[in-house]
RODO-2510 file (C-alpha; in nm, 4 decimals, decimal comma):
residues 165
     n   res          X          Y          Z
     1     m    -0,0035    -0,0034    -0,0275
     2     l     0,1503     0,3491    -0,1328
     3     h     0,1475     0,5724     0,1910
     4     c     0,1782     0,9448     0,1425
     5     g     0,1810     1,1236     0,4376
     6     e     0,2552     1,0963     0,8566
     7     p     0,0657     0,8237     1,0012
     8     d    -0,1231     1,0561     1,1783
     9     a    -0,1864     1,3120     0,9503
    10     e    -0,5422     1,4418     0,8543
    11     g    -0,7291     1,5741     0,5584
    12     k    -0,5126     1,7713     0,2987
    13     n    -0,1839     1,6764     0,5230
    14     k    -0,1976     1,3356     0,4004
    15     i    -0,1600     1,3894    -0,0024
    16     e    -0,0163     1,7301     0,0158
    17     p     0,3564     1,6905     0,0430
    18     f     0,3466     1,4047    -0,1767
    19     a     0,1905     1,6111    -0,4712
    20     n     0,4600     1,8635    -0,3834
    21     l     0,7435     1,6351    -0,4026
    22     l     0,5719     1,4895    -0,7414
    23     i     0,5697     1,8357    -0,8978
    24     d     0,9186     1,9702    -0,7640
    25     n     1,0727     1,6469    -0,9244
    26     y     0,8717     1,7031    -1,2580
    27     n     1,0052     2,0451    -1,2713
    28     t     1,3705     1,9618    -1,2315
    29     v     1,3541     1,7902    -1,5811
    30     y     1,1198     2,0114    -1,7962
    31     t     1,1930     2,3554    -1,8788
    32     p     0,8588     2,5161    -2,0131
    33     f     0,8142     2,7143    -2,3224
    34     q     0,7459     3,1091    -2,2995
    35     n     0,3648     3,0764    -2,3108
    36     v     0,2119     2,9036    -2,0016
    37     a    -0,1793     2,9248    -1,8948
    38     i    -0,3324     2,9392    -1,5610
    39     d    -0,6911     2,7789    -1,5030
    40     e    -0,9168     2,5820    -1,3182
    41     m    -0,9177     2,1800    -1,3357
    42     i    -1,1559     1,9567    -1,2002
    43     v    -1,0906     1,5817    -1,1082
    44     g    -1,4459     1,3819    -1,1451
    45     f    -1,4379     1,1936    -0,7897
    46     k    -1,7569     1,0493    -0,6134
    47     g    -1,5319     0,8760    -0,3156
    48     r    -1,5862     1,0065     0,0315
    49     w    -1,3502     1,3394     0,0906
    50     l    -1,4139     1,6477     0,2717
    51     y    -1,3258     1,8820    -0,0252
    52     k    -1,5146     1,7337    -0,2730
    53     q    -1,7248     1,9953    -0,4580
    54     f    -2,0696     1,9458    -0,6345
    55     n    -2,1499     2,1193    -0,9207
    56     p    -2,4246     2,0233    -1,1619
    57     s    -2,3221     2,2162    -1,4813
    58     k    -1,9417     2,0678    -1,4680
    59     p    -1,9205     1,7267    -1,6648
    60     y    -1,8070     1,5615    -1,3559
    61     k    -2,0833     1,6598    -1,1112
    62     y    -1,8712     1,5556    -0,8155
    63     h    -1,5263     1,6876    -0,8290
    64     i    -1,1884     1,7841    -0,6735
    65     k    -1,1188     2,1236    -0,7931
    66     s    -0,7622     2,2790    -0,8527
    67     f    -0,5616     2,5268    -1,0345
    68     g    -0,3013     2,4407    -1,2522
    69     l     0,0020     2,6038    -1,4254
    70     v     0,0238     2,4391    -1,7992
    71     d     0,2762     2,4732    -2,0492
    72     s     0,0679     2,6155    -2,3364
    73     c     0,2682     2,4207    -2,6080
    74     t     0,2679     2,0886    -2,4930
    75     g    -0,0039     2,0871    -2,1939
    76     y     0,2585     1,9770    -1,9360
    77     v     0,1259     2,0615    -1,5856
    78     l     0,4197     2,2757    -1,4011
    79     n     0,2016     2,3270    -1,0821
    80     l    -0,0893     2,2505    -0,9262
    81     l    -0,2887     2,3985    -0,6426
    82     t    -0,5429     2,1686    -0,4907
    83     y    -0,8380     2,3893    -0,3463
    84     y    -0,9173     2,3222     0,0149
    85     g    -1,1782     2,5638     0,0729
    86     k    -1,0322     2,8254     0,3417
    87     n    -0,7697     2,5958     0,4248
    88     t    -0,5697     2,6296     0,0851
    89     s    -0,2057     2,6708     0,1117
    90     f    -0,1503     2,9916    -0,0606
    91     d     0,1554     3,1655    -0,0455
    92     p     0,1820     3,3620     0,2904
    93     n     0,3413     3,6714     0,0769
    94     s     0,0704     3,7013    -0,1581
    95     d    -0,1464     3,9226     0,0713
    96     k     0,0589     4,2494    -0,0642
    97     y    -0,1724     4,2769    -0,3476
    98     g    -0,4537     4,1109    -0,2208
    99     g    -0,7256     3,9142    -0,4065
   100     q    -0,7760     3,5674    -0,4614
   101     a    -0,6184     3,5417    -0,7909
   102     v    -0,3128     3,7258    -0,6993
   103     q    -0,2645     3,4517    -0,4269
   104     i    -0,3329     3,1758    -0,7005
   105     f    -0,0810     3,3083    -0,9235
   106     r     0,1660     3,3935    -0,7002
   107     t     0,1779     3,0053    -0,5723
   108     l     0,1451     2,8857    -0,9051
   109     l     0,4082     3,0860    -1,0918
   110     g     0,6665     3,0249    -0,7936
   111     v     0,7993     2,7520    -0,9799
   112     i     0,9129     2,9278    -1,3016
   113     g     1,1075     3,2671    -1,3374
   114     r     1,0551     3,5679    -1,4888
   115     g     0,9715     3,6685    -1,8419
   116     y     0,6840     3,4539    -1,9385
   117     h     0,3462     3,5276    -2,0979
   118     v     0,0671     3,4029    -1,8895
   119     f    -0,2919     3,3566    -2,0012
   120     a    -0,5696     3,3226    -1,8343
   121     d    -0,9730     3,3502    -1,8549
   122     r    -1,2091     3,6638    -1,7085
   123     f    -1,2282     3,4686    -1,3721
   124     y    -0,8865     3,5901    -1,2758
   125     t    -0,8348     3,9372    -1,4629
   126     t    -0,7875     4,1984    -1,2102
   127     r    -0,6273     4,5380    -1,1941
   128     k    -0,4348     4,3910    -0,8698
   129     l    -0,3486     4,0857    -1,0533
   130     v    -0,2160     4,2792    -1,3706
   131     d    -0,0195     4,4989    -1,1400
   132     y     0,1449     4,2130    -0,9680
   133     l     0,2531     4,0471    -1,2788
   134     l     0,3877     4,3771    -1,3791
   135     s     0,6151     4,4221    -1,0932
   136     e     0,7188     4,0161    -1,1258
   137     e     0,8288     4,1102    -1,5187
   138     q     0,5484     3,8481    -1,6358
   139     y     0,3210     3,9050    -1,9474
   140     y    -0,0426     3,8655    -1,9056
   141     t    -0,3222     3,8038    -2,1816
   142     g    -0,6700     3,7801    -2,0595
   143     t    -1,0298     3,8592    -2,1284
   144     v    -1,1644     4,1613    -1,9073
   145     q    -1,5015     4,1651    -1,7107
   146     t    -1,6437     4,5159    -1,8006
   147     t    -1,8087     4,5126    -1,4622
   148     r    -1,4597     4,4748    -1,2717
   149     k    -1,3413     4,7403    -1,0296
   150     g    -1,0015     4,8963    -1,1153
   151     f    -1,0187     4,9247    -1,4852
   152     p    -0,9622     5,2639    -1,6587
   153     d    -1,3334     5,3315    -1,8233
   154     e    -1,1725     5,3154    -2,1905
   155     i    -1,1449     4,9327    -2,1364
   156     k    -1,5259     4,9068    -1,9925
   157     k    -1,6681     5,0930    -2,2880
   158     t    -1,8252     4,8929    -2,5234
   159     n    -1,9474     4,9414    -2,9209
   160     h    -2,2733     4,7982    -2,8619
   161     e    -2,4551     5,1577    -2,9541
   162     a    -2,2885     5,1527    -3,2920
   163     q    -2,4141     4,7591    -3,3394
   164     g    -2,7489     4,8504    -3,2591
   165     v    -2,7665     4,6519    -2,9127
***
């Protein structure tokens, strides 16, 4: 039987050290291309686990939610952050910029250096995140939700009136 953690460990402490060891070893033998992506990943799971989630609109209604840093060219998973609710192990230094997106990005991007181009969807795109990535010399491309606070009015303007909508 494979045993991943301390004998008296509970919950996330049973699997997280083993998963981190795997990710660290994988990254010693692989160098990513310049373009990387961060997105939510779900793994279908119907067993008993405290952090299992239910979402009827997902392909797997019962699942474990993770956030992943992936090489855009090969699909290689460079880093993985499993979501444990309020017990998720974010980088403790990420509070400077605030927000969950910055915490996720700072934790996941810790395995790569500077100068990468990060792609993500509108769930993550915030002004604080863009400021953080700029300070870390990372480039960012993502869609903007026009109702988000902190973006200039020029970005929020839409062309619906000209289209007759």
